[in-house]
DOKE-589495 format. One record per residue (C-alpha): residue number from 1; residue in one letter; x, y, z. Coordinates in steps of 0.1 Angstrom, whole numbers, plus 5000, padded with zeros to 4 digits. Layout:
// residues N
resi NUM, resn A, east X, north Y, up Z
...
This chain:
// residues 312
resi 1, resn M, east 0487, north 1468, up 5850
resi 2, resn N, east 0480, north 1504, up 5861
resi 3, resn V, east 0479, north 1528, up 5832
resi 4, resn F, east 0483, north 1566, up 5838
resi 5, resn D, east 0479, north 1593, up 5812
resi 6, resn S, east 0489, north 1622, up 5836
resi 7, resn L, east 0519, north 1626, up 5858
resi 8, resn S, east 0497, north 1641, up 5884
resi 9, resn E, east 0480, north 1607, up 5889
resi 10, resn V, east 0514, north 1590, up 5898
resi 11, resn K, east 0525, north 1587, up 5934
resi 12, resn K, east 0562, north 1592, up 5937
resi 13, resn D, east 0582, north 1563, up 5950
resi 14, resn K, east 0620, north 1563, up 5948
resi 15, resn N, east 0621, north 1525, up 5949
resi 16, resn T, east 0611, north 1523, up 5912
resi 17, resn V, east 0628, north 1507, up 5882
resi 18, resn V, east 0620, north 1527, up 5850
resi 19, resn T, east 0624, north 1523, up 5813
resi 20, resn I, east 0615, north 1548, up 5787
resi 21, resn G, east 0607, north 1545, up 5750
resi 22, resn T, east 0582, north 1545, up 5721
resi 23, resn F, east 0584, north 1507, up 5721
resi 24, resn D, east 0573, north 1506, up 5685
resi 25, resn G, east 0562, north 1470, up 5679
resi 26, resn I, east 0576, north 1457, up 5712
resi 27, resn H, east 0600, north 1434, up 5695
resi 28, resn L, east 0626, north 1410, up 5709
resi 29, resn G, east 0650, north 1438, up 5717
resi 30, resn H, east 0623, north 1456, up 5737
resi 31, resn K, east 0614, north 1423, up 5754
resi 32, resn K, east 0650, north 1419, up 5766
resi 33, resn I, east 0647, north 1454, up 5782
resi 34, resn I, east 0614, north 1446, up 5798
resi 35, resn E, east 0628, north 1413, up 5812
resi 36, resn K, east 0657, north 1433, up 5827
resi 37, resn V, east 0633, north 1458, up 5843
resi 38, resn I, east 0613, north 1430, up 5859
resi 39, resn E, east 0646, north 1413, up 5871
resi 40, resn K, east 0658, north 1445, up 5887
resi 41, resn T, east 0623, north 1452, up 5903
resi 42, resn S, east 0624, north 1418, up 5919
resi 43, resn G, east 0659, north 1425, up 5933
resi 44, resn Y, east 0649, north 1458, up 5948
resi 45, resn G, east 0615, north 1446, up 5960
resi 46, resn G, east 0600, north 1478, up 5946
resi 47, resn R, east 0578, north 1486, up 5916
resi 48, resn N, east 0584, north 1492, up 5879
resi 49, resn F, east 0572, north 1518, up 5854
resi 50, resn V, east 0573, north 1519, up 5816
resi 51, resn V, east 0571, north 1555, up 5803
resi 52, resn T, east 0559, north 1556, up 5767
resi 53, resn F, east 0544, north 1581, up 5743
resi 54, resn D, east 0512, north 1586, up 5722
resi 55, resn P, east 0510, north 1595, up 5694
resi 56, resn H, east 0542, north 1581, up 5678
resi 57, resn P, east 0568, north 1609, up 5683
resi 58, resn R, east 0578, north 1608, up 5646
resi 59, resn S, east 0543, north 1618, up 5636
resi 60, resn V, east 0548, north 1650, up 5656
resi 61, resn V, east 0584, north 1660, up 5649
resi 62, resn S, east 0581, north 1650, up 5612
resi 63, resn N, east 0555, north 1677, up 5606
resi 64, resn G, east 0525, north 1654, up 5603
resi 65, resn K, east 0542, north 1628, up 5582
resi 66, resn D, east 0521, north 1597, up 5580
resi 67, resn I, east 0536, north 1572, up 5604
resi 68, resn K, east 0521, north 1537, up 5602
resi 69, resn L, east 0521, north 1519, up 5635
resi 70, resn L, east 0536, north 1485, up 5643
resi 71, resn N, east 0513, north 1484, up 5673
resi 72, resn T, east 0484, north 1505, up 5684
resi 73, resn L, east 0484, north 1519, up 5719
resi 74, resn E, east 0459, north 1493, up 5731
resi 75, resn E, east 0481, north 1465, up 5717
resi 76, resn K, east 0512, north 1480, up 5733
resi 77, resn L, east 0496, north 1481, up 5767
resi 78, resn N, east 0483, north 1446, up 5764
resi 79, resn I, east 0517, north 1432, up 5756
resi 80, resn L, east 0534, north 1452, up 5784
resi 81, resn S, east 0508, north 1439, up 5808
resi 82, resn N, east 0513, north 1403, up 5796
resi 83, resn F, east 0551, north 1407, up 5801
resi 84, resn G, east 0545, north 1416, up 5838
resi 85, resn I, east 0549, north 1454, up 5838
resi 86, resn Q, east 0531, north 1469, up 5868
resi 87, resn N, east 0527, north 1505, up 5857
resi 88, resn T, east 0527, north 1525, up 5825
resi 89, resn L, east 0527, north 1562, up 5820
resi 90, resn V, east 0515, north 1573, up 5786
resi 91, resn I, east 0527, north 1608, up 5779
resi 92, resn K, east 0508, north 1628, up 5752
resi 93, resn F, east 0535, north 1637, up 5727
resi 94, resn T, east 0531, north 1672, up 5714
resi 95, resn K, east 0552, north 1698, up 5697
resi 96, resn E, east 0556, north 1716, up 5731
resi 97, resn F, east 0567, north 1684, up 5748
resi 98, resn S, east 0592, north 1677, up 5721
resi 99, resn Q, east 0610, north 1709, up 5730
resi 100, resn L, east 0620, north 1697, up 5765
resi 101, resn S, east 0657, north 1690, up 5768
resi 102, resn S, east 0667, north 1655, up 5779
resi 103, resn E, east 0676, north 1669, up 5814
resi 104, resn E, east 0644, north 1688, up 5817
resi 105, resn F, east 0623, north 1658, up 5807
resi 106, resn F, east 0641, north 1633, up 5830
resi 107, resn K, east 0641, north 1657, up 5860
resi 108, resn K, east 0604, north 1665, up 5857
resi 109, resn Y, east 0589, north 1632, up 5848
resi 110, resn I, east 0612, north 1606, up 5863
resi 111, resn I, east 0633, north 1621, up 5892
resi 112, resn D, east 0607, north 1645, up 5906
resi 113, resn G, east 0576, north 1627, up 5892
resi 114, resn I, east 0577, north 1589, up 5893
resi 115, resn G, east 0608, north 1585, up 5915
resi 116, resn I, east 0637, north 1563, up 5905
resi 117, resn K, east 0661, north 1537, up 5918
resi 118, resn E, east 0673, north 1525, up 5884
resi 119, resn V, east 0667, north 1532, up 5848
resi 120, resn V, east 0670, north 1505, up 5821
resi 121, resn I, east 0676, north 1515, up 5785
resi 122, resn G, east 0684, north 1500, up 5752
resi 123, resn Y, east 0719, north 1501, up 5737
resi 124, resn D, east 0710, north 1530, up 5713
resi 125, resn H, east 0686, north 1549, up 5735
resi 126, resn H, east 0683, north 1587, up 5729
resi 127, resn F, east 0657, north 1611, up 5744
resi 128, resn G, east 0648, north 1647, up 5748
resi 129, resn K, east 0648, north 1676, up 5723
resi 130, resn G, east 0666, north 1665, up 5691
resi 131, resn R, east 0673, north 1631, up 5708
resi 132, resn G, east 0701, north 1649, up 5726
resi 133, resn G, east 0701, north 1627, up 5757
resi 134, resn D, east 0719, north 1593, up 5758
resi 135, resn K, east 0735, north 1569, up 5783
resi 136, resn N, east 0762, north 1595, up 5791
resi 137, resn T, east 0735, north 1620, up 5801
resi 138, resn L, east 0719, north 1595, up 5824
resi 139, resn D, east 0752, north 1584, up 5839
resi 140, resn E, east 0759, north 1620, up 5849
resi 141, resn M, east 0724, north 1625, up 5862
resi 142, resn G, east 0726, north 1592, up 5881
resi 143, resn I, east 0756, north 1604, up 5900
resi 144, resn E, east 0740, north 1637, up 5908
resi 145, resn F, east 0706, north 1623, up 5918
resi 146, resn N, east 0716, north 1588, up 5931
resi 147, resn F, east 0701, north 1563, up 5907
resi 148, resn N, east 0716, north 1535, up 5887
resi 149, resn V, east 0718, north 1531, up 5849
resi 150, resn T, east 0717, north 1498, up 5831
resi 151, resn S, east 0721, north 1495, up 5793
resi 152, resn V, east 0708, north 1464, up 5775
resi 153, resn D, east 0727, north 1451, up 5745
resi 154, resn A, east 0711, north 1447, up 5711
resi 155, resn V, east 0694, north 1414, up 5701
resi 156, resn S, east 0705, north 1398, up 5669
resi 157, resn I, east 0688, north 1369, up 5650
resi 158, resn D, east 0707, north 1351, up 5622
resi 159, resn G, east 0730, north 1381, up 5620
resi 160, resn T, east 0702, north 1407, up 5619
resi 161, resn T, east 0700, north 1432, up 5647
resi 162, resn V, east 0664, north 1435, up 5658
resi 163, resn S, east 0649, north 1469, up 5653
resi 164, resn S, east 0615, north 1485, up 5645
resi 165, resn T, east 0629, north 1498, up 5612
resi 166, resn K, east 0638, north 1464, up 5600
resi 167, resn I, east 0604, north 1450, up 5610
resi 168, resn R, east 0588, north 1478, up 5590
resi 169, resn N, east 0610, north 1471, up 5560
resi 170, resn A, east 0601, north 1434, up 5562
resi 171, resn L, east 0564, north 1442, up 5562
resi 172, resn N, east 0567, north 1466, up 5534
resi 173, resn E, east 0583, north 1439, up 5513
resi 174, resn G, east 0557, north 1414, up 5523
resi 175, resn N, east 0581, north 1393, up 5544
resi 176, resn V, east 0558, north 1386, up 5573
resi 177, resn K, east 0579, north 1356, up 5584
resi 178, resn Q, east 0609, north 1379, up 5589
resi 179, resn A, east 0588, north 1404, up 5607
resi 180, resn S, east 0574, north 1377, up 5630
resi 181, resn M, east 0609, north 1364, up 5637
resi 182, resn L, east 0621, north 1398, up 5648
resi 183, resn L, east 0590, north 1404, up 5669
resi 184, resn G, east 0590, north 1370, up 5686
resi 185, resn R, east 0554, north 1365, up 5677
resi 186, resn Y, east 0531, north 1368, up 5647
resi 187, resn Y, east 0526, north 1403, up 5633
resi 188, resn S, east 0489, north 1409, up 5638
resi 189, resn F, east 0461, north 1435, up 5635
resi 190, resn S, east 0426, north 1437, up 5648
resi 191, resn G, east 0393, north 1452, up 5635
resi 192, resn K, east 0356, north 1447, up 5630
resi 193, resn V, east 0339, north 1426, up 5604
resi 194, resn I, east 0318, north 1447, up 5581
resi 195, resn K, east 0296, north 1440, up 5551
resi 196, resn G, east 0313, north 1440, up 5517
resi 197, resn D, east 0299, north 1435, up 5482
resi 198, resn Q, east 0297, north 1397, up 5488
resi 199, resn R, east 0315, north 1390, up 5456
resi 200, resn G, east 0336, north 1364, up 5473
resi 201, resn R, east 0305, north 1344, up 5482
resi 202, resn L, east 0295, north 1344, up 5446
resi 203, resn L, east 0329, north 1330, up 5437
resi 204, resn G, east 0326, north 1302, up 5463
resi 205, resn F, east 0351, north 1319, up 5486
resi 206, resn P, east 0330, north 1339, up 5511
resi 207, resn T, east 0352, north 1365, up 5529
resi 208, resn A, east 0351, north 1385, up 5561
resi 209, resn N, east 0358, north 1422, up 5552
resi 210, resn I, east 0377, north 1438, up 5580
resi 211, resn K, east 0377, north 1475, up 5591
resi 212, resn L, east 0409, north 1481, up 5610
resi 213, resn D, east 0406, north 1494, up 5646
resi 214, resn D, east 0432, north 1520, up 5637
resi 215, resn E, east 0437, north 1532, up 5601
resi 216, resn N, east 0473, north 1541, up 5610
resi 217, resn K, east 0482, north 1504, up 5616
resi 218, resn L, east 0508, north 1492, up 5592
resi 219, resn L, east 0496, north 1465, up 5568
resi 220, resn P, east 0521, north 1444, up 5548
resi 221, resn L, east 0527, north 1446, up 5510
resi 222, resn I, east 0496, north 1440, up 5489
resi 223, resn G, east 0491, north 1403, up 5483
resi 224, resn I, east 0477, north 1370, up 5495
resi 225, resn Y, east 0486, north 1357, up 5529
resi 226, resn A, east 0481, north 1326, up 5550
resi 227, resn V, east 0467, north 1337, up 5583
resi 228, resn E, east 0453, north 1327, up 5617
resi 229, resn F, east 0419, north 1343, up 5622
resi 230, resn I, east 0407, north 1347, up 5658
resi 231, resn V, east 0370, north 1354, up 5665
resi 232, resn N, east 0350, north 1347, up 5697
resi 233, resn S, east 0383, north 1335, up 5713
resi 234, resn Q, east 0385, north 1307, up 5687
resi 235, resn K, east 0414, north 1303, up 5662
resi 236, resn H, east 0408, north 1294, up 5626
resi 237, resn F, east 0430, north 1291, up 5595
resi 238, resn G, east 0424, north 1311, up 5563
resi 239, resn L, east 0437, north 1332, up 5535
resi 240, resn M, east 0438, north 1370, up 5536
resi 241, resn S, east 0438, north 1393, up 5506
resi 242, resn I, east 0452, north 1428, up 5510
resi 243, resn G, east 0446, north 1446, up 5478
resi 244, resn K, east 0427, north 1466, up 5452
resi 245, resn R, east 0408, north 1436, up 5436
resi 246, resn P, east 0420, north 1446, up 5401
resi 247, resn T, east 0400, north 1418, up 5384
resi 248, resn F, east 0368, north 1436, up 5392
resi 249, resn Y, east 0376, north 1472, up 5403
resi 250, resn N, east 0396, north 1501, up 5391
resi 251, resn D, east 0391, north 1526, up 5419
resi 252, resn G, east 0424, north 1518, up 5436
resi 253, resn S, east 0411, north 1515, up 5472
resi 254, resn V, east 0427, north 1488, up 5493
resi 255, resn T, east 0405, north 1463, up 5511
resi 256, resn T, east 0414, north 1437, up 5537
resi 257, resn E, east 0393, north 1405, up 5536
resi 258, resn V, east 0398, north 1369, up 5549
resi 259, resn Y, east 0385, north 1336, up 5536
resi 260, resn I, east 0382, north 1313, up 5566
resi 261, resn F, east 0385, north 1276, up 5560
resi 262, resn D, east 0355, north 1255, up 5568
resi 263, resn F, east 0336, north 1283, up 5584
resi 264, resn N, east 0300, north 1295, up 5580
resi 265, resn D, east 0291, north 1315, up 5611
resi 266, resn D, east 0276, north 1350, up 5610
resi 267, resn I, east 0303, north 1373, up 5624
resi 268, resn Y, east 0292, north 1407, up 5611
resi 269, resn D, east 0301, north 1434, up 5636
resi 270, resn K, east 0324, north 1410, up 5655
resi 271, resn S, east 0358, north 1421, up 5667
resi 272, resn V, east 0385, north 1399, up 5652
resi 273, resn T, east 0423, north 1395, up 5652
resi 274, resn V, east 0444, north 1384, up 5623
resi 275, resn N, east 0479, north 1368, up 5627
resi 276, resn L, east 0500, north 1369, up 5596
resi 277, resn V, east 0517, north 1336, up 5591
resi 278, resn D, east 0532, north 1337, up 5556
resi 279, resn R, east 0529, north 1354, up 5522
resi 280, resn I, east 0517, north 1332, up 5493
resi 281, resn R, east 0518, north 1356, up 5463
resi 282, resn G, east 0513, north 1391, up 5451
resi 283, resn E, east 0481, north 1405, up 5437
resi 284, resn E, east 0473, north 1399, up 5401
resi 285, resn K, east 0446, north 1409, up 5376
resi 286, resn Y, east 0428, north 1380, up 5359
resi 287, resn S, east 0410, north 1379, up 5326
resi 288, resn S, east 0379, north 1363, up 5340
resi 289, resn A, east 0363, north 1352, up 5372
resi 290, resn E, east 0369, north 1316, up 5363
resi 291, resn K, east 0407, north 1322, up 5361
resi 292, resn L, east 0405, north 1339, up 5395
resi 293, resn I, east 0387, north 1310, up 5410
resi 294, resn E, east 0413, north 1286, up 5396
resi 295, resn Q, east 0440, north 1306, up 5412
resi 296, resn M, east 0421, north 1309, up 5445
resi 297, resn N, east 0419, north 1271, up 5447
resi 298, resn K, east 0457, north 1269, up 5442
resi 299, resn D, east 0461, north 1295, up 5470
resi 300, resn K, east 0439, north 1274, up 5493
resi 301, resn E, east 0461, north 1244, up 5486
resi 302, resn A, east 0492, north 1265, up 5493
resi 303, resn G, east 0477, north 1277, up 5526
resi 304, resn L, east 0467, north 1243, up 5537
resi 305, resn E, east 0502, north 1231, up 5531
resi 306, resn I, east 0516, north 1259, up 5553
resi 307, resn F, east 0492, north 1252, up 5581
resi 308, resn N, east 0498, north 1214, up 5579
resi 309, resn K, east 0534, north 1221, up 5586
resi 310, resn L, east 0525, north 1243, up 5616
resi 311, resn V, east 0503, north 1217, up 5633
resi 312, resn G, east 0523, north 1187, up 5621
């Protein structure tokens, strides 16, 4: 996939199918849009383009409000490439850019910039200053500038309409199974293994402490999770703790660490990916290390039961 970070790098081609959006998480609703883009591209024998934004627009228009990401830009680009998108333009989202009207934006970046045969949008797509543009705006511009507009219906699962907001809410509640169902894949994050205080090793549960690649990546509710742990292109099962380790510490800082089943390799400084499978319990403070070890053994049993069902 070709990735452009400047419109000046893009060669205009009117035989282009375009879709535009933040694509926060690239969930099943987004996947349906991408599939329609690829279908239309094949029909026209042309090319396709995704136009997306970095940073997340809400982090700019909300006056610096801390917006946690469902996917980093690198993750987003990897998923789009795997879906079969040929080209992506990443527009740097700034205060100045946010003041472009929907018509100004579409004329400059799409009609005069990339070129367009058809635009594919989601059922609730809005764009431009104050999110003032919508399908009606595009229909009118399509008539004037000779391009087609296709709107893709919402995707619902078990009566729930798939949306980035609902995925965020599920993660904030610790419901990673719900989040994964709406995404169509496990919710995951990546990072590097760093040295910790090695307390887990002393307890008989050595853990890999992970520094996230992007501190703005959204982590689920504090607690203990069953996870898939990927390192050196190999998948392992384990337990992840996201929490403040209240049995031993009072400083309130949140750490992310994974106990990997039947694993003793040295992976310090290795890049790893963690897929969240299910939540086992919330974080608790124990009266002694022995009580904590007792609970950790129960957690391991619960995790093994979850994984046995996955592979069974």
